[in-house]
C-alpha positions as semicolon CSV with decimal commas, in nm:
position;residue;x (nm);y (nm);z (nm)
1;M;0,699;2,055;3,504
2;I;0,359;2,173;3,351
3;S;0,987;3,479;6,835
4;L;1,346;3,484;6,661
5;L;1,374;3,287;6,352
6;R;1,678;3,142;6,171
7;S;1,582;2,958;5,850
8;L;1,776;2,653;5,715
9;S;1,740;2,514;5,367
10;P;1,372;2,395;5,343
11;V;1,359;2,027;5,269
12;A;1,002;1,877;5,230
13;V;0,941;1,522;5,296
14;M;0,596;1,380;5,189
15;A;0,404;1,204;5,463
16;A;0,413;0,876;5,254
17;G;0,785;0,930;5,224
18;I;0,814;0,938;5,601
19;S;0,626;0,631;5,613
20;L;0,872;0,471;5,380
21;L;1,143;0,511;5,627
22;V;0,968;0,287;5,850
23;G;0,922;-0,020;5,652
24;C;0,747;0,082;5,292
25;A;1,059;0,201;5,101
26;P;1,255;-0,027;5,116
27;I;1,004;-0,324;5,090
28;A;1,046;-0,500;5,424
29;P;1,168;-0,863;5,373
30;I;0,944;-1,133;5,458
31;Q;1,055;-1,306;5,772
32;P;1,159;-1,653;5,771
33;I;0,955;-1,930;5,937
34;D;1,110;-2,120;6,224
35;Q;0,981;-2,477;6,152
36;T;1,006;-2,562;6,524
37;D;0,764;-2,288;6,612
38;I;0,480;-2,379;6,391
39;M;0,337;-2,626;6,596
40;Q;0,340;-2,398;6,903
41;D;0,207;-2,080;6,746
42;S;-0,160;-1,976;6,799
43;G;-0,354;-1,677;6,732
44;P;-0,248;-1,412;6,462
45;D;0,079;-1,606;6,409
46;A;-0,063;-1,926;6,346
47;E;-0,301;-1,761;6,098
48;A;-0,039;-1,606;5,913
49;I;0,152;-1,948;5,868
50;E;-0,180;-2,124;5,762
51;L;-0,234;-1,838;5,503
52;Q;0,133;-1,896;5,369
53;K;0,059;-2,287;5,356
54;R;-0,261;-2,208;5,148
55;E;-0,094;-1,974;4,903
56;D;0,193;-2,217;4,866
57;Q;-0,043;-2,509;4,777
58;L;-0,200;-2,267;4,483
59;F;0,141;-2,288;4,329
60;A;0,160;-2,661;4,355
61;D;-0,199;-2,699;4,247
62;A;-0,123;-2,429;3,921
63;K;-0,107;-2,694;3,661
64;S;-0,404;-2,907;3,773
65;T;-0,639;-2,570;3,810
66;G;-0,524;-2,456;3,474
67;K;-0,314;-2,160;3,602
68;V;0,035;-2,019;3,488
69;V;0,301;-1,925;3,714
70;L;0,453;-1,612;3,591
71;V;0,747;-1,402;3,679
72;V;0,791;-1,047;3,582
73;P;1,084;-0,784;3,649
74;T;1,027;-0,435;3,772
75;A;1,261;-0,180;3,889
76;S;1,410;-0,237;4,266
77;L;1,388;0,094;4,402
78;D;1,616;-0,012;4,716
79;S;1,894;0,043;4,515
80;L;1,849;0,410;4,469
81;N;1,964;0,502;4,821
82;T;1,696;0,768;4,831
83;D;1,756;1,045;5,090
84;F;1,408;1,091;5,241
85;Q;1,526;1,399;5,419
86;N;1,567;1,591;5,078
87;N;1,272;1,737;4,909
88;D;1,358;1,652;4,552
89;S;1,499;1,289;4,598
90;T;1,150;1,217;4,779
91;M;0,936;1,342;4,495
92;E;1,134;1,173;4,240
93;F;1,112;0,863;4,443
94;L;0,730;0,872;4,466
95;K;0,694;0,923;4,085
96;L;0,891;0,580;4,052
97;R;0,721;0,402;4,323
98;S;0,361;0,483;4,196
99;A;0,438;0,351;3,851
100;V;0,242;0,055;3,758
101;T;0,203;-0,136;3,448
102;E;-0,113;-0,340;3,377
103;W;-0,153;-0,626;3,158
104;T;-0,477;-0,750;3,032
105;N;-0,599;-1,109;2,890
106;T;-0,745;-1,001;2,540
107;Q;-0,978;-1,280;2,565
108;N;-1,106;-1,205;2,926
109;S;-1,092;-0,859;3,007
110;T;-1,137;-0,925;3,375
111;A;-0,824;-1,136;3,378
112;Q;-0,548;-0,858;3,457
113;F;-0,238;-0,821;3,668
114;K;-0,031;-0,507;3,773
115;V;0,348;-0,478;3,801
116;G;0,487;-0,230;4,026
117;Y;0,714;-0,179;4,317
118;D;0,407;-0,180;4,565
119;T;0,180;-0,433;4,356
120;Q;0,166;-0,712;4,620
121;K;-0,176;-0,908;4,675
122;T;-0,389;-0,812;4,936
123;A;-0,585;-1,125;5,004
124;I;-0,540;-1,513;4,907
125;G;-0,662;-1,585;4,550
126;S;-0,688;-1,177;4,466
127;P;-0,612;-1,102;4,115
128;Q;-0,369;-0,837;4,001
129;G;-0,109;-0,866;4,273
130;S;0,199;-1,072;4,321
131;Y;0,263;-1,351;4,570
132;F;0,620;-1,320;4,629
133;Q;0,915;-1,139;4,520
134;V;1,310;-1,158;4,495
135;V;1,569;-0,873;4,439
136;F;1,874;-0,928;4,214
137;G;2,061;-0,596;4,204
138;R;1,850;-0,321;4,039
139;T;1,563;-0,572;3,946
140;L;1,263;-0,693;4,144
141;Y;1,115;-0,994;4,030
142;K;0,750;-1,041;4,077
143;I;0,560;-1,387;4,092
144;Y;0,214;-1,427;3,983
145;L;-0,065;-1,692;3,938
146;I;-0,264;-1,574;3,610
147;D;-0,496;-1,725;3,364
148;P;-0,382;-1,860;3,035
149;G;-0,427;-1,649;2,713
150;H;-0,291;-1,362;2,526
151;Y;-0,190;-1,061;2,726
152;T;-0,109;-0,732;2,626
153;I;-0,010;-0,389;2,809
154;S;-0,345;-0,226;2,854
155;G;-0,268;0,073;3,083
156;V;0,021;0,255;3,275
157;S;-0,001;0,503;3,544
158;Y;0,204;0,699;3,790
159;D;0,191;0,995;4,038
160;V;0,324;1,350;3,952
161;P;0,378;1,559;4,271
162;R;0,410;1,943;4,240
163;T;0,196;1,966;3,917
164;S;-0,118;2,144;3,834
165;A;-0,390;1,868;3,841
166;Y;-0,541;1,975;3,525
167;E;-0,472;2,112;3,171
168;P;-0,651;2,388;2,985
169;P;-0,939;2,233;2,801
170;G;-0,957;2,209;2,398
171;D;-1,235;2,321;2,182
172;H;-1,538;2,132;2,033
173;G;-1,478;1,843;1,807
174;I;-1,169;1,682;1,971
175;R;-1,092;1,350;1,787
176;A;-0,988;1,036;1,972
177;S;-0,641;0,920;1,931
178;S;-0,559;0,583;1,766
179;L;-0,291;0,528;2,051
180;G;-0,561;0,576;2,344
181;Y;-0,598;0,836;2,613
182;I;-0,459;0,965;2,946
183;T;-0,681;1,041;3,266
184;L;-0,558;1,331;3,489
185;S;-0,686;1,306;3,863
186;P;-0,604;1,553;4,125
187;K;-0,384;1,418;4,414
188;S;-0,282;1,621;4,718
189;F;0,097;1,570;4,854
190;A;0,204;1,683;5,205
191;E;0,515;1,800;5,210
192;Y;0,736;1,929;5,544
193;D;0,951;2,230;5,562
194;R;1,228;2,200;5,833
195;G;1,417;2,480;6,013
196;E;1,490;2,602;6,347
197;R;1,332;2,853;6,594
198;W;1,505;3,019;6,898
199;E;1,331;2,970;7,210
200;D;1,427;3,157;7,548
201;A;1,460;2,951;7,832
202;S;1,142;2,818;8,009
203;Y;1,063;2,808;8,394
204;T;0,816;2,686;8,609
205;T;0,732;2,763;8,970
206;D;0,679;2,520;9,253
207;T;0,498;2,574;9,597
208;V;0,689;2,432;9,855
209;Q;0,512;2,331;10,194
210;E;0,700;2,316;10,527
211;E;0,606;2,268;10,857
212;R;0,771;2,478;11,125
213;C;0,788;2,507;11,519
214;T;0,627;2,810;11,644
215;A;0,659;2,771;12,018
216;V;0,923;2,574;12,240
217;R;0,947;2,468;12,594
218;V;1,214;2,720;12,746
219;V;1,332;2,428;13,000
220;N;1,429;2,183;12,757
221;G;1,387;2,343;12,389
222;E;1,100;2,092;12,317
223;C;0,858;2,222;12,042
224;V;0,505;2,255;12,181
225;S;0,323;2,379;11,873
226;T;0,391;2,383;11,478
227;G;0,253;2,582;11,181
228;K;0,235;2,520;10,813
229;Y;0,433;2,781;10,596
230;S;0,464;2,788;10,201
231;Y;0,687;2,960;9,962
232;E;0,740;2,950;9,589
233;V;1,077;2,822;9,429
234;Q;1,114;2,897;9,034
235;R;1,326;2,628;8,841
236;Q;1,452;2,598;8,477
237;T;1,251;2,346;8,279
238;S;1,456;2,394;7,936
239;P;1,749;2,615;7,848
240;A;1,757;2,883;7,586
241;G;1,847;2,766;7,239
242;W;1,768;2,687;6,883
243;R;1,485;2,421;6,854
244;K;1,420;2,193;6,524
245;T;1,076;2,270;6,360
246;I;0,881;2,073;6,118
247;Q;0,576;2,265;5,931
248;Q;0,345;2,071;5,704
249;R;0,205;2,221;5,374
250;D;-0,006;2,047;5,103
251;V;0,102;2,063;4,756
252;E;-0,087;1,995;4,438
253;G;-0,009;1,704;4,210
254;R;-0,180;1,456;3,967
255;T;-0,218;1,090;3,897
256;V;-0,156;1,016;3,540
257;S;-0,320;0,699;3,388
258;A;-0,280;0,590;3,026
259;H;-0,530;0,370;2,857
260;L;-0,384;0,197;2,551
261;S;-0,563;0,104;2,228
262;K;-0,275;0,001;2,025
263;D;-0,060;-0,293;2,111
264;F;0,268;-0,209;2,271
265;A;0,386;-0,529;2,385
266;S;0,234;-0,874;2,425
267;F;0,272;-1,241;2,521
268;D;0,082;-1,603;2,515
269;V;0,105;-1,865;2,805
270;A;-0,084;-2,197;2,852
271;A;-0,225;-2,355;3,139
272;G;0,036;-2,522;3,361
273;E;0,351;-2,329;3,246
274;V;0,601;-2,152;3,458
275;V;0,720;-1,874;3,244
276;L;0,958;-1,546;3,280
277;I;0,899;-1,244;3,074
278;D;1,071;-0,917;3,026
279;G;0,898;-0,622;3,178
280;F;0,818;-0,262;3,103
281;F;0,828;0,003;3,353
282;A;0,722;0,395;3,331
283;D;1,033;0,610;3,427
284;P;0,838;0,934;3,405
285;P;0,757;1,137;3,194
286;S;0,629;0,857;2,983
287;F;0,335;0,990;2,786
288;E;0,277;1,288;2,535
289;Y;-0,068;1,395;2,457
290;K;-0,199;1,606;2,166
291;E;-0,214;1,975;2,216
292;G;-0,570;2,118;2,263
293;S;-0,699;1,747;2,323
294;C;-0,792;1,770;2,686
295;R;-1,148;1,780;2,815
296;Q;-1,340;1,743;3,137
297;T;-1,494;1,401;3,164
298;Q;-1,575;1,385;3,537
299;Q;-1,600;1,613;3,839
300;S;-1,251;1,551;3,929
301;Q;-1,117;1,395;3,594
302;M;-0,968;1,523;3,260
303;R;-0,923;1,299;2,947
304;C;-0,635;1,372;2,700
305;E;-0,574;1,198;2,367
306;L;-0,240;1,016;2,364
307;Q;0,036;1,119;2,093
308;Q;0,318;0,891;2,249
309;V;0,390;0,654;2,533
310;R;0,737;0,550;2,637
311;L;0,828;0,272;2,851
312;V;1,171;0,108;2,964
313;K;1,229;-0,243;2,895
314;L;1,354;-0,445;3,193
315;I;1,543;-0,721;3,076
316;A;1,477;-1,074;3,257
317;E;1,706;-1,370;3,311
318;V;1,626;-1,725;3,434
319;D;1,971;-1,726;3,615
320;Q;1,917;-1,420;3,816
321;V;1,581;-1,554;3,952
322;L;1,701;-1,895;4,035
323;Q;2,037;-1,744;4,208
324;V;1,839;-1,537;4,463
325;L;1,527;-1,762;4,468
326;N;1,473;-1,833;4,839
327;A;1,096;-1,904;4,862
328;A;1,138;-2,224;5,058
329;D;1,322;-2,052;5,324
330;Y;1,024;-1,810;5,378
331;G;0,746;-2,068;5,404
332;F;0,687;-2,139;5,027
333;P;0,867;-2,473;4,976
334;K;0,611;-2,583;4,687
335;M;0,657;-2,263;4,495
336;A;1,018;-2,286;4,525
337;E;0,994;-2,634;4,369
338;V;0,762;-2,525;4,090
339;L;0,980;-2,253;4,007
340;K;1,261;-2,482;3,920
341;Q;1,084;-2,544;3,594
342;L;1,118;-2,153;3,497
343;T;1,167;-2,095;3,124
344;Y;1,210;-1,747;2,959
345;R;0,946;-1,636;2,712
346;P;1,006;-1,358;2,456
347;L;0,754;-1,086;2,450
348;K;0,632;-0,967;2,110
349;V;0,704;-0,621;2,102
350;P;0,547;-0,376;1,811
351;A;0,672;-0,091;1,995
352;K;0,991;0,059;1,844
353;K;1,331;0,091;2,013
354;S;1,362;0,480;2,101
355;T;1,670;0,713;2,120
356;G;1,530;0,803;2,479
357;H;1,747;0,762;2,770
358;S;1,662;0,566;3,101
359;T;1,913;0,444;3,371
360;W;1,698;0,111;3,400
361;G;1,734;0,005;3,057
362;P;1,654;0,035;2,671
363;V;1,336;0,276;2,592
364;Y;1,077;0,169;2,355
365;S;0,785;0,383;2,226
366;V;0,472;0,380;2,002
367;Q;0,286;0,682;1,840
368;A;-0,047;0,759;1,753
369;D;-0,128;0,715;1,356
């Protein structure tokens, strides 16, 4: 991959990685709905419940509206037990987390869906994202509503931290690859170096005011006049010792996106079907491009001609999905009923099984002519 100070081993944690600790990495589970509260809720909670009902109804209406219910596996990164206090571990996680496989309907290029760890839908009825997901071991099954037709893998992308954003440009006369091309776009990653710094004890000075007797009656000792006096008292606010420090620094990286012209894998689905297919997942590095084939195409983007694409096949099992399917418990009873009809649909895979190794499954590849 093209003051007294006491240092510790630097550990760098990307800002996004820190956010993972509070809910992004592992994916926060949807909270079960208490049916007794539905009638009592108002405001944002009631709106969320109503949204779930509308989404659930989409699955009940899938057959009558000509849609397809599709289940696709991807890697469950929760199984990695990533140490987000460790620089290398965090950066490897970020590569996998950013990996997305895009499928496109060959009869309608606007009909697409994207499969990855973070590819949930953002709005009801929105394309590309999944509506629900279940985990079985190291596999994350994502559930989609798509249009019928013939789908093929059209693109794959992922982030690469700590890498130069660009490649050296080639000469004139670069020929387009029969396999497709990749784009390289710069992306900055924030890392955090941790250590310790010695700090002396700190003090503050408080002013104390007192009222004192200045004259007394001799007969009985009674105070007959007073005066105000003030003096300063120093107190310690923190002891001397080593203090933990965190220093942010930005590192260069890139987003790599492959645009495929050759068929890697495909499948066909008809309206009203409820289908499970195998998945394909990028376990970086997944692309090779031709030497000297890169050129600047936009202000902040390069294009390089693809030589080879490697993806990991994630094996799907109907029994796994049905074993952990709990959509009804989380406010999707109609979806749960529809998914009882789930059947496995083998992919057509022109890509060849490779000798490459991945802990996620068998590796397949396709090369340029």
